[in-house]
mmCIF file of the C-alpha atoms, coordinates in Angstrom:
data_MODEL
# 
_entry.id   MODEL 
# 
loop_
_atom_site.group_PDB 
_atom_site.id 
_atom_site.type_symbol 
_atom_site.label_atom_id 
_atom_site.label_alt_id 
_atom_site.label_comp_id 
_atom_site.label_asym_id 
_atom_site.label_entity_id 
_atom_site.label_seq_id 
_atom_site.pdbx_PDB_ins_code 
_atom_site.Cartn_x 
_atom_site.Cartn_y 
_atom_site.Cartn_z 
_atom_site.occupancy 
_atom_site.B_iso_or_equiv 
_atom_site.pdbx_formal_charge 
_atom_site.auth_seq_id 
_atom_site.auth_comp_id 
_atom_site.auth_asym_id 
_atom_site.auth_atom_id 
_atom_site.pdbx_PDB_model_num 
ATOM 1   C CA . MET A 1 1   ? 138.339 141.864 76.452  1.00 0.00 ? 1   MET A CA 1 
ATOM 2   C CA . GLU A 1 2   ? 135.111 143.592 75.335  1.00 0.00 ? 2   GLU A CA 1 
ATOM 3   C CA . PRO A 1 3   ? 132.973 145.192 78.069  1.00 0.00 ? 3   PRO A CA 1 
ATOM 4   C CA . CYS A 1 4   ? 130.002 143.217 79.250  1.00 0.00 ? 4   CYS A CA 1 
ATOM 5   C CA . PRO A 1 5   ? 126.890 144.254 77.395  1.00 0.00 ? 5   PRO A CA 1 
ATOM 6   C CA . MET A 1 6   ? 124.236 145.456 79.921  1.00 0.00 ? 6   MET A CA 1 
ATOM 7   C CA . THR A 1 7   ? 121.202 144.507 77.919  1.00 0.00 ? 7   THR A CA 1 
ATOM 8   C CA . SER A 1 8   ? 117.972 142.627 78.717  1.00 0.00 ? 8   SER A CA 1 
ATOM 9   C CA . LEU A 1 9   ? 118.469 143.135 82.439  1.00 0.00 ? 9   LEU A CA 1 
ATOM 10  C CA . ILE A 1 10  ? 115.900 141.760 84.876  1.00 0.00 ? 10  ILE A CA 1 
ATOM 11  C CA . ARG A 1 11  ? 114.917 144.645 87.140  1.00 0.00 ? 11  ARG A CA 1 
ATOM 12  C CA . THR A 1 12  ? 111.828 143.477 89.112  1.00 0.00 ? 12  THR A CA 1 
ATOM 13  C CA . VAL A 1 13  ? 110.710 140.421 91.009  1.00 0.00 ? 13  VAL A CA 1 
ATOM 14  C CA . GLU A 1 14  ? 107.724 140.156 88.643  1.00 0.00 ? 14  GLU A CA 1 
ATOM 15  C CA . GLU A 1 15  ? 110.004 139.956 85.594  1.00 0.00 ? 15  GLU A CA 1 
ATOM 16  C CA . LEU A 1 16  ? 112.120 137.353 87.323  1.00 0.00 ? 16  LEU A CA 1 
ATOM 17  C CA . ARG A 1 17  ? 109.207 135.206 88.437  1.00 0.00 ? 17  ARG A CA 1 
ATOM 18  C CA . ARG A 1 18  ? 107.843 135.063 84.893  1.00 0.00 ? 18  ARG A CA 1 
ATOM 19  C CA . LEU A 1 19  ? 110.924 132.993 83.983  1.00 0.00 ? 19  LEU A CA 1 
ATOM 20  C CA . TYR A 1 20  ? 110.613 130.456 86.847  1.00 0.00 ? 20  TYR A CA 1 
ATOM 21  C CA . GLU A 1 21  ? 107.930 128.314 88.442  1.00 0.00 ? 21  GLU A CA 1 
ATOM 22  C CA . GLN A 1 22  ? 107.002 128.869 92.060  1.00 0.00 ? 22  GLN A CA 1 
ATOM 23  C CA . PRO A 1 23  ? 109.005 126.704 94.510  1.00 0.00 ? 23  PRO A CA 1 
ATOM 24  C CA . GLU A 1 24  ? 107.257 123.572 95.679  1.00 0.00 ? 24  GLU A CA 1 
ATOM 25  C CA . GLU A 1 25  ? 106.153 123.389 99.303  1.00 0.00 ? 25  GLU A CA 1 
ATOM 26  C CA . PRO A 1 26  ? 108.958 121.073 100.515 1.00 0.00 ? 26  PRO A CA 1 
ATOM 27  C CA . ALA A 1 27  ? 111.566 123.544 99.190  1.00 0.00 ? 27  ALA A CA 1 
ATOM 28  C CA . VAL A 1 28  ? 110.000 126.252 101.295 1.00 0.00 ? 28  VAL A CA 1 
ATOM 29  C CA . ARG A 1 29  ? 109.373 124.159 104.408 1.00 0.00 ? 29  ARG A CA 1 
ATOM 30  C CA . LYS A 1 30  ? 112.928 122.686 104.528 1.00 0.00 ? 30  LYS A CA 1 
ATOM 31  C CA . CYS A 1 31  ? 114.202 125.924 106.109 1.00 0.00 ? 31  CYS A CA 1 
ATOM 32  C CA . ILE A 1 32  ? 114.241 125.619 109.877 1.00 0.00 ? 32  ILE A CA 1 
ATOM 33  C CA . ALA A 1 33  ? 115.124 128.164 112.576 1.00 0.00 ? 33  ALA A CA 1 
ATOM 34  C CA . LYS A 1 34  ? 117.383 126.060 114.754 1.00 0.00 ? 34  LYS A CA 1 
ATOM 35  C CA . LEU A 1 35  ? 120.210 123.531 114.664 1.00 0.00 ? 35  LEU A CA 1 
ATOM 36  C CA . ASP A 1 36  ? 118.606 120.093 114.928 1.00 0.00 ? 36  ASP A CA 1 
ATOM 37  C CA . GLU A 1 37  ? 120.468 116.808 115.180 1.00 0.00 ? 37  GLU A CA 1 
ATOM 38  C CA . HIS A 1 38  ? 121.023 116.665 111.401 1.00 0.00 ? 38  HIS A CA 1 
ATOM 39  C CA . CYS A 1 39  ? 122.535 120.113 111.273 1.00 0.00 ? 39  CYS A CA 1 
ATOM 40  C CA . ARG A 1 40  ? 124.744 119.395 114.269 1.00 0.00 ? 40  ARG A CA 1 
ATOM 41  C CA . ARG A 1 41  ? 126.078 116.197 112.681 1.00 0.00 ? 41  ARG A CA 1 
ATOM 42  C CA . PHE A 1 42  ? 126.782 117.994 109.398 1.00 0.00 ? 42  PHE A CA 1 
ATOM 43  C CA . ILE A 1 43  ? 128.695 120.789 111.134 1.00 0.00 ? 43  ILE A CA 1 
ATOM 44  C CA . ALA A 1 44  ? 130.671 118.306 113.246 1.00 0.00 ? 44  ALA A CA 1 
ATOM 45  C CA . ALA A 1 45  ? 131.791 116.535 110.044 1.00 0.00 ? 45  ALA A CA 1 
ATOM 46  C CA . ALA A 1 46  ? 132.568 119.676 108.027 1.00 0.00 ? 46  ALA A CA 1 
ATOM 47  C CA . PRO A 1 47  ? 136.239 120.789 107.709 1.00 0.00 ? 47  PRO A CA 1 
ATOM 48  C CA . PHE A 1 48  ? 135.349 123.714 105.456 1.00 0.00 ? 48  PHE A CA 1 
ATOM 49  C CA . VAL A 1 49  ? 132.920 126.632 105.496 1.00 0.00 ? 49  VAL A CA 1 
ATOM 50  C CA . VAL A 1 50  ? 132.454 129.768 103.448 1.00 0.00 ? 50  VAL A CA 1 
ATOM 51  C CA . ILE A 1 51  ? 131.220 132.833 105.281 1.00 0.00 ? 51  ILE A CA 1 
ATOM 52  C CA . ALA A 1 52  ? 129.575 135.695 103.442 1.00 0.00 ? 52  ALA A CA 1 
ATOM 53  C CA . THR A 1 53  ? 129.548 139.154 104.979 1.00 0.00 ? 53  THR A CA 1 
ATOM 54  C CA . PHE A 1 54  ? 128.617 142.711 103.994 1.00 0.00 ? 54  PHE A CA 1 
ATOM 55  C CA . ASP A 1 55  ? 130.217 146.058 104.716 1.00 0.00 ? 55  ASP A CA 1 
ATOM 56  C CA . GLY A 1 56  ? 128.357 149.176 105.793 1.00 0.00 ? 56  GLY A CA 1 
ATOM 57  C CA . LYS A 1 57  ? 127.624 150.059 102.183 1.00 0.00 ? 57  LYS A CA 1 
ATOM 58  C CA . GLY A 1 58  ? 126.246 146.594 101.338 1.00 0.00 ? 58  GLY A CA 1 
ATOM 59  C CA . ALA A 1 59  ? 129.258 145.392 99.401  1.00 0.00 ? 59  ALA A CA 1 
ATOM 60  C CA . ALA A 1 60  ? 129.596 141.603 99.748  1.00 0.00 ? 60  ALA A CA 1 
ATOM 61  C CA . ASP A 1 61  ? 132.555 139.443 100.606 1.00 0.00 ? 61  ASP A CA 1 
ATOM 62  C CA . ALA A 1 62  ? 132.957 135.694 100.827 1.00 0.00 ? 62  ALA A CA 1 
ATOM 63  C CA . SER A 1 63  ? 135.779 134.115 102.842 1.00 0.00 ? 63  SER A CA 1 
ATOM 64  C CA . PRO A 1 64  ? 136.817 130.419 103.102 1.00 0.00 ? 64  PRO A CA 1 
ATOM 65  C CA . ARG A 1 65  ? 137.486 128.996 106.578 1.00 0.00 ? 65  ARG A CA 1 
ATOM 66  C CA . GLY A 1 66  ? 138.933 125.558 107.207 1.00 0.00 ? 66  GLY A CA 1 
ATOM 67  C CA . ASP A 1 67  ? 140.245 123.358 110.021 1.00 0.00 ? 67  ASP A CA 1 
ATOM 68  C CA . PRO A 1 68  ? 139.836 119.756 111.184 1.00 0.00 ? 68  PRO A CA 1 
ATOM 69  C CA . PRO A 1 69  ? 136.234 118.566 111.156 1.00 0.00 ? 69  PRO A CA 1 
ATOM 70  C CA . GLY A 1 70  ? 134.194 120.004 114.011 1.00 0.00 ? 70  GLY A CA 1 
ATOM 71  C CA . PHE A 1 71  ? 136.176 123.215 114.191 1.00 0.00 ? 71  PHE A CA 1 
ATOM 72  C CA . VAL A 1 72  ? 132.970 125.233 114.200 1.00 0.00 ? 72  VAL A CA 1 
ATOM 73  C CA . ARG A 1 73  ? 131.526 124.792 117.669 1.00 0.00 ? 73  ARG A CA 1 
ATOM 74  C CA . VAL A 1 74  ? 127.782 124.429 118.263 1.00 0.00 ? 74  VAL A CA 1 
ATOM 75  C CA . LEU A 1 75  ? 126.959 126.240 121.488 1.00 0.00 ? 75  LEU A CA 1 
ATOM 76  C CA . ASP A 1 76  ? 123.221 125.574 121.565 1.00 0.00 ? 76  ASP A CA 1 
ATOM 77  C CA . ASP A 1 77  ? 120.273 125.240 119.246 1.00 0.00 ? 77  ASP A CA 1 
ATOM 78  C CA . THR A 1 78  ? 120.666 128.742 117.760 1.00 0.00 ? 78  THR A CA 1 
ATOM 79  C CA . HIS A 1 79  ? 124.322 129.683 118.226 1.00 0.00 ? 79  HIS A CA 1 
ATOM 80  C CA . LEU A 1 80  ? 127.654 128.746 116.503 1.00 0.00 ? 80  LEU A CA 1 
ATOM 81  C CA . LEU A 1 81  ? 131.214 129.865 117.189 1.00 0.00 ? 81  LEU A CA 1 
ATOM 82  C CA . LEU A 1 82  ? 133.857 130.006 114.425 1.00 0.00 ? 82  LEU A CA 1 
ATOM 83  C CA . PRO A 1 83  ? 137.491 130.546 115.344 1.00 0.00 ? 83  PRO A CA 1 
ATOM 84  C CA . ASP A 1 84  ? 139.411 133.278 113.474 1.00 0.00 ? 84  ASP A CA 1 
ATOM 85  C CA . ARG A 1 85  ? 142.715 131.704 112.609 1.00 0.00 ? 85  ARG A CA 1 
ATOM 86  C CA . PRO A 1 86  ? 145.858 133.645 111.558 1.00 0.00 ? 86  PRO A CA 1 
ATOM 87  C CA . GLY A 1 87  ? 145.658 135.215 108.073 1.00 0.00 ? 87  GLY A CA 1 
ATOM 88  C CA . ASN A 1 88  ? 146.832 138.287 106.230 1.00 0.00 ? 88  ASN A CA 1 
ATOM 89  C CA . ASN A 1 89  ? 145.398 140.719 108.893 1.00 0.00 ? 89  ASN A CA 1 
ATOM 90  C CA . ARG A 1 90  ? 143.099 142.446 106.376 1.00 0.00 ? 90  ARG A CA 1 
ATOM 91  C CA . LEU A 1 91  ? 140.209 141.417 108.678 1.00 0.00 ? 91  LEU A CA 1 
ATOM 92  C CA . ASP A 1 92  ? 137.652 141.868 105.889 1.00 0.00 ? 92  ASP A CA 1 
ATOM 93  C CA . SER A 1 93  ? 135.060 139.528 107.434 1.00 0.00 ? 93  SER A CA 1 
ATOM 94  C CA . LEU A 1 94  ? 135.552 140.792 110.936 1.00 0.00 ? 94  LEU A CA 1 
ATOM 95  C CA . GLU A 1 95  ? 135.318 144.496 110.070 1.00 0.00 ? 95  GLU A CA 1 
ATOM 96  C CA . ASN A 1 96  ? 132.276 143.772 107.899 1.00 0.00 ? 96  ASN A CA 1 
ATOM 97  C CA . ILE A 1 97  ? 130.545 142.080 110.816 1.00 0.00 ? 97  ILE A CA 1 
ATOM 98  C CA . LEU A 1 98  ? 131.169 145.170 112.981 1.00 0.00 ? 98  LEU A CA 1 
ATOM 99  C CA . ALA A 1 99  ? 129.520 147.287 110.232 1.00 0.00 ? 99  ALA A CA 1 
ATOM 100 C CA . CYS A 1 100 ? 126.702 144.856 109.282 1.00 0.00 ? 100 CYS A CA 1 
ATOM 101 C CA . PRO A 1 101 ? 125.893 141.752 111.270 1.00 0.00 ? 101 PRO A CA 1 
ATOM 102 C CA . HIS A 1 102 ? 124.154 139.713 108.556 1.00 0.00 ? 102 HIS A CA 1 
ATOM 103 C CA . VAL A 1 103 ? 126.030 136.576 107.511 1.00 0.00 ? 103 VAL A CA 1 
ATOM 104 C CA . GLY A 1 104 ? 125.569 133.509 105.383 1.00 0.00 ? 104 GLY A CA 1 
ATOM 105 C CA . LEU A 1 105 ? 127.467 130.180 105.914 1.00 0.00 ? 105 LEU A CA 1 
ATOM 106 C CA . LEU A 1 106 ? 127.994 127.325 103.479 1.00 0.00 ? 106 LEU A CA 1 
ATOM 107 C CA . PHE A 1 107 ? 129.270 124.129 105.134 1.00 0.00 ? 107 PHE A CA 1 
ATOM 108 C CA . VAL A 1 108 ? 131.029 121.542 102.909 1.00 0.00 ? 108 VAL A CA 1 
ATOM 109 C CA . ILE A 1 109 ? 132.018 117.946 103.655 1.00 0.00 ? 109 ILE A CA 1 
ATOM 110 C CA . PRO A 1 110 ? 134.474 116.265 101.185 1.00 0.00 ? 110 PRO A CA 1 
ATOM 111 C CA . GLY A 1 111 ? 132.682 113.517 99.290  1.00 0.00 ? 111 GLY A CA 1 
ATOM 112 C CA . ILE A 1 112 ? 129.236 114.654 100.308 1.00 0.00 ? 112 ILE A CA 1 
ATOM 113 C CA . ARG A 1 113 ? 127.235 116.203 97.494  1.00 0.00 ? 113 ARG A CA 1 
ATOM 114 C CA . GLU A 1 114 ? 124.776 118.172 99.647  1.00 0.00 ? 114 GLU A CA 1 
ATOM 115 C CA . THR A 1 115 ? 125.828 121.309 101.555 1.00 0.00 ? 115 THR A CA 1 
ATOM 116 C CA . LEU A 1 116 ? 124.408 122.965 104.683 1.00 0.00 ? 116 LEU A CA 1 
ATOM 117 C CA . ARG A 1 117 ? 123.413 126.607 104.533 1.00 0.00 ? 117 ARG A CA 1 
ATOM 118 C CA . ILE A 1 118 ? 122.976 128.795 107.596 1.00 0.00 ? 118 ILE A CA 1 
ATOM 119 C CA . ASN A 1 119 ? 121.876 132.394 107.597 1.00 0.00 ? 119 ASN A CA 1 
ATOM 120 C CA . GLY A 1 120 ? 121.772 134.662 110.596 1.00 0.00 ? 120 GLY A CA 1 
ATOM 121 C CA . SER A 1 121 ? 123.584 137.511 112.373 1.00 0.00 ? 121 SER A CA 1 
ATOM 122 C CA . ALA A 1 122 ? 127.078 137.623 113.818 1.00 0.00 ? 122 ALA A CA 1 
ATOM 123 C CA . ALA A 1 123 ? 129.060 139.292 116.568 1.00 0.00 ? 123 ALA A CA 1 
ATOM 124 C CA . LEU A 1 124 ? 132.715 139.111 117.518 1.00 0.00 ? 124 LEU A CA 1 
ATOM 125 C CA . THR A 1 125 ? 134.018 137.799 120.822 1.00 0.00 ? 125 THR A CA 1 
ATOM 126 C CA . ALA A 1 126 ? 137.406 137.698 122.549 1.00 0.00 ? 126 ALA A CA 1 
ATOM 127 C CA . ASP A 1 127 ? 136.072 135.777 125.609 1.00 0.00 ? 127 ASP A CA 1 
ATOM 128 C CA . PRO A 1 128 ? 138.796 133.318 126.716 1.00 0.00 ? 128 PRO A CA 1 
ATOM 129 C CA . ALA A 1 129 ? 136.109 130.942 128.070 1.00 0.00 ? 129 ALA A CA 1 
ATOM 130 C CA . LEU A 1 130 ? 134.637 130.600 124.603 1.00 0.00 ? 130 LEU A CA 1 
ATOM 131 C CA . LEU A 1 131 ? 137.903 130.641 122.643 1.00 0.00 ? 131 LEU A CA 1 
ATOM 132 C CA . SER A 1 132 ? 140.075 128.355 124.768 1.00 0.00 ? 132 SER A CA 1 
ATOM 133 C CA . PRO A 1 133 ? 138.224 125.175 123.655 1.00 0.00 ? 133 PRO A CA 1 
ATOM 134 C CA . LEU A 1 134 ? 139.061 126.124 120.085 1.00 0.00 ? 134 LEU A CA 1 
ATOM 135 C CA . ALA A 1 135 ? 142.800 126.083 120.617 1.00 0.00 ? 135 ALA A CA 1 
ATOM 136 C CA . VAL A 1 136 ? 145.038 124.148 118.217 1.00 0.00 ? 136 VAL A CA 1 
ATOM 137 C CA . ASN A 1 137 ? 148.632 123.285 119.122 1.00 0.00 ? 137 ASN A CA 1 
ATOM 138 C CA . GLY A 1 138 ? 148.110 125.227 122.337 1.00 0.00 ? 138 GLY A CA 1 
ATOM 139 C CA . LYS A 1 139 ? 147.125 128.404 120.476 1.00 0.00 ? 139 LYS A CA 1 
ATOM 140 C CA . ALA A 1 140 ? 143.657 129.826 120.967 1.00 0.00 ? 140 ALA A CA 1 
ATOM 141 C CA . PRO A 1 141 ? 142.258 132.184 118.352 1.00 0.00 ? 141 PRO A CA 1 
ATOM 142 C CA . LYS A 1 142 ? 142.428 135.872 119.111 1.00 0.00 ? 142 LYS A CA 1 
ATOM 143 C CA . ALA A 1 143 ? 138.789 136.297 118.235 1.00 0.00 ? 143 ALA A CA 1 
ATOM 144 C CA . GLY A 1 144 ? 135.738 134.257 117.317 1.00 0.00 ? 144 GLY A CA 1 
ATOM 145 C CA . ILE A 1 145 ? 132.690 134.813 115.189 1.00 0.00 ? 145 ILE A CA 1 
ATOM 146 C CA . LEU A 1 146 ? 129.494 134.164 117.221 1.00 0.00 ? 146 LEU A CA 1 
ATOM 147 C CA . VAL A 1 147 ? 126.621 133.426 114.885 1.00 0.00 ? 147 VAL A CA 1 
ATOM 148 C CA . THR A 1 148 ? 122.974 133.552 115.858 1.00 0.00 ? 148 THR A CA 1 
ATOM 149 C CA . VAL A 1 149 ? 121.073 131.181 113.556 1.00 0.00 ? 149 VAL A CA 1 
ATOM 150 C CA . ARG A 1 150 ? 118.013 132.480 111.785 1.00 0.00 ? 150 ARG A CA 1 
ATOM 151 C CA . GLU A 1 151 ? 117.724 129.885 108.994 1.00 0.00 ? 151 GLU A CA 1 
ATOM 152 C CA . ALA A 1 152 ? 119.277 126.448 108.432 1.00 0.00 ? 152 ALA A CA 1 
ATOM 153 C CA . TYR A 1 153 ? 118.645 124.124 105.554 1.00 0.00 ? 153 TYR A CA 1 
ATOM 154 C CA . LEU A 1 154 ? 120.230 121.396 103.461 1.00 0.00 ? 154 LEU A CA 1 
ATOM 155 C CA . HIS A 1 155 ? 121.045 122.493 99.893  1.00 0.00 ? 155 HIS A CA 1 
ATOM 156 C CA . CYS A 1 156 ? 120.500 119.882 97.192  1.00 0.00 ? 156 CYS A CA 1 
ATOM 157 C CA . ALA A 1 157 ? 123.366 118.148 95.336  1.00 0.00 ? 157 ALA A CA 1 
ATOM 158 C CA . LYS A 1 158 ? 122.836 119.532 91.844  1.00 0.00 ? 158 LYS A CA 1 
ATOM 159 C CA . ALA A 1 159 ? 125.707 122.056 91.896  1.00 0.00 ? 159 ALA A CA 1 
ATOM 160 C CA . LEU A 1 160 ? 128.241 119.481 93.041  1.00 0.00 ? 160 LEU A CA 1 
ATOM 161 C CA . ILE A 1 161 ? 126.904 116.889 90.650  1.00 0.00 ? 161 ILE A CA 1 
ATOM 162 C CA . ARG A 1 162 ? 127.171 119.318 87.658  1.00 0.00 ? 162 ARG A CA 1 
ATOM 163 C CA . SER A 1 163 ? 130.672 120.362 88.697  1.00 0.00 ? 163 SER A CA 1 
ATOM 164 C CA . ALA A 1 164 ? 131.858 116.762 89.422  1.00 0.00 ? 164 ALA A CA 1 
ATOM 165 C CA . LEU A 1 165 ? 133.736 118.402 92.288  1.00 0.00 ? 165 LEU A CA 1 
ATOM 166 C CA . TRP A 1 166 ? 134.472 115.176 94.173  1.00 0.00 ? 166 TRP A CA 1 
ATOM 167 C CA . LYS A 1 167 ? 135.648 113.236 91.114  1.00 0.00 ? 167 LYS A CA 1 
ATOM 168 C CA . PRO A 1 168 ? 139.443 113.338 90.969  1.00 0.00 ? 168 PRO A CA 1 
ATOM 169 C CA . GLU A 1 169 ? 139.503 112.207 87.344  1.00 0.00 ? 169 GLU A CA 1 
ATOM 170 C CA . THR A 1 170 ? 137.845 115.547 86.402  1.00 0.00 ? 170 THR A CA 1 
ATOM 171 C CA . TRP A 1 171 ? 140.399 117.669 88.303  1.00 0.00 ? 171 TRP A CA 1 
ATOM 172 C CA . PRO A 1 172 ? 142.573 119.868 86.066  1.00 0.00 ? 172 PRO A CA 1 
ATOM 173 C CA . ASP A 1 173 ? 146.353 119.877 86.105  1.00 0.00 ? 173 ASP A CA 1 
ATOM 174 C CA . LYS A 1 174 ? 147.700 122.605 88.407  1.00 0.00 ? 174 LYS A CA 1 
ATOM 175 C CA . SER A 1 175 ? 149.267 124.293 85.391  1.00 0.00 ? 175 SER A CA 1 
ATOM 176 C CA . VAL A 1 176 ? 145.821 125.456 84.297  1.00 0.00 ? 176 VAL A CA 1 
ATOM 177 C CA . ILE A 1 177 ? 146.444 128.582 86.427  1.00 0.00 ? 177 ILE A CA 1 
ATOM 178 C CA . ALA A 1 178 ? 149.662 130.418 87.286  1.00 0.00 ? 178 ALA A CA 1 
ATOM 179 C CA . SER A 1 179 ? 151.409 129.803 90.619  1.00 0.00 ? 179 SER A CA 1 
ATOM 180 C CA . PRO A 1 180 ? 150.303 131.803 93.683  1.00 0.00 ? 180 PRO A CA 1 
ATOM 181 C CA . GLY A 1 181 ? 153.533 133.778 93.598  1.00 0.00 ? 181 GLY A CA 1 
ATOM 182 C CA . ARG A 1 182 ? 153.079 134.704 89.925  1.00 0.00 ? 182 ARG A CA 1 
ATOM 183 C CA . ILE A 1 183 ? 149.435 135.842 90.515  1.00 0.00 ? 183 ILE A CA 1 
ATOM 184 C CA . TRP A 1 184 ? 150.303 137.923 93.598  1.00 0.00 ? 184 TRP A CA 1 
ATOM 185 C CA . ALA A 1 185 ? 153.314 139.491 91.989  1.00 0.00 ? 185 ALA A CA 1 
ATOM 186 C CA . ASP A 1 186 ? 151.189 140.540 88.991  1.00 0.00 ? 186 ASP A CA 1 
ATOM 187 C CA . HIS A 1 187 ? 148.387 141.783 91.182  1.00 0.00 ? 187 HIS A CA 1 
ATOM 188 C CA . VAL A 1 188 ? 150.256 143.838 93.783  1.00 0.00 ? 188 VAL A CA 1 
ATOM 189 C CA . GLN A 1 189 ? 152.625 145.447 91.292  1.00 0.00 ? 189 GLN A CA 1 
ATOM 190 C CA . MET A 1 190 ? 155.363 146.007 93.870  1.00 0.00 ? 190 MET A CA 1 
ATOM 191 C CA . GLY A 1 191 ? 158.294 144.524 91.993  1.00 0.00 ? 191 GLY A CA 1 
ATOM 192 C CA . PHE A 1 192 ? 158.259 141.113 93.727  1.00 0.00 ? 192 PHE A CA 1 
ATOM 193 C CA . ASP A 1 193 ? 159.929 138.163 92.076  1.00 0.00 ? 193 ASP A CA 1 
ATOM 194 C CA . ALA A 1 194 ? 157.290 135.459 91.527  1.00 0.00 ? 194 ALA A CA 1 
ATOM 195 C CA . ASP A 1 195 ? 159.764 132.571 92.117  1.00 0.00 ? 195 ASP A CA 1 
ATOM 196 C CA . VAL A 1 196 ? 160.919 134.081 95.354  1.00 0.00 ? 196 VAL A CA 1 
ATOM 197 C CA . LEU A 1 197 ? 157.341 134.436 96.483  1.00 0.00 ? 197 LEU A CA 1 
ATOM 198 C CA . ASP A 1 198 ? 156.553 130.826 95.659  1.00 0.00 ? 198 ASP A CA 1 
ATOM 199 C CA . ALA A 1 199 ? 159.576 129.636 97.532  1.00 0.00 ? 199 ALA A CA 1 
ATOM 200 C CA . TYR A 1 200 ? 158.582 131.726 100.542 1.00 0.00 ? 200 TYR A CA 1 
ATOM 201 C CA . ILE A 1 201 ? 154.999 130.367 100.452 1.00 0.00 ? 201 ILE A CA 1 
ATOM 202 C CA . ALA A 1 202 ? 156.221 126.779 100.230 1.00 0.00 ? 202 ALA A CA 1 
ATOM 203 C CA . ALA A 1 203 ? 158.611 127.226 103.166 1.00 0.00 ? 203 ALA A CA 1 
ATOM 204 C CA . GLU A 1 204 ? 156.440 129.303 105.490 1.00 0.00 ? 204 GLU A CA 1 
ATOM 205 C CA . ILE A 1 205 ? 152.743 128.746 105.052 1.00 0.00 ? 205 ILE A CA 1 
ATOM 206 C CA . ASP A 1 206 ? 152.530 125.560 107.128 1.00 0.00 ? 206 ASP A CA 1 
ATOM 207 C CA . LYS A 1 207 ? 154.384 127.316 109.973 1.00 0.00 ? 207 LYS A CA 1 
ATOM 208 C CA . THR A 1 208 ? 151.761 130.077 110.284 1.00 0.00 ? 208 THR A CA 1 
ATOM 209 C CA . LEU A 1 209 ? 148.506 128.099 110.209 1.00 0.00 ? 209 LEU A CA 1 
ATOM 210 C CA . TYR A 1 210 ? 147.920 128.688 113.939 1.00 0.00 ? 210 TYR A CA 1 
# 
């Protein structure tokens, strides 16, 4: 693959703004600084959220989080609590939050074309009083992500309309990409057998969700 040509780069806000019109007033005013009833209902119905974090050098990371609808707990008008479920123990998001508290959240509800965006700051908690209500199958998370809301707003449906994300007839066959075992075997370069990895994933992943 040829290297990406780094030409005609936009380097200033002035250059960028010459390409676009100014946002209309409703697009600016839609951003609120608290979780109103609409935000609370959206969060309660959402089984999936993506959290963006940054390390101490400003490098970005985005991590998917999912559970039954309502798994993100609204504590009050300006605070949310996300459980940290078992994963691969890299702790990318959690370590990033310790280095840089700024976070962005994107809440998604299947079948709903709009998304809810929340920006703010985050801290980590291991308080049993906060984490116990988030237990699933009797297992509370070891830690939670406590988010202080700075901005909340509904994002329009254009991205999901363009992608036809909720239309099953547009979904590709799974063979369009390699299996997870094949991808991981090729990426880690540790001599793993892809078929063995796929068999392990199929047998074990549902046992380690919580």
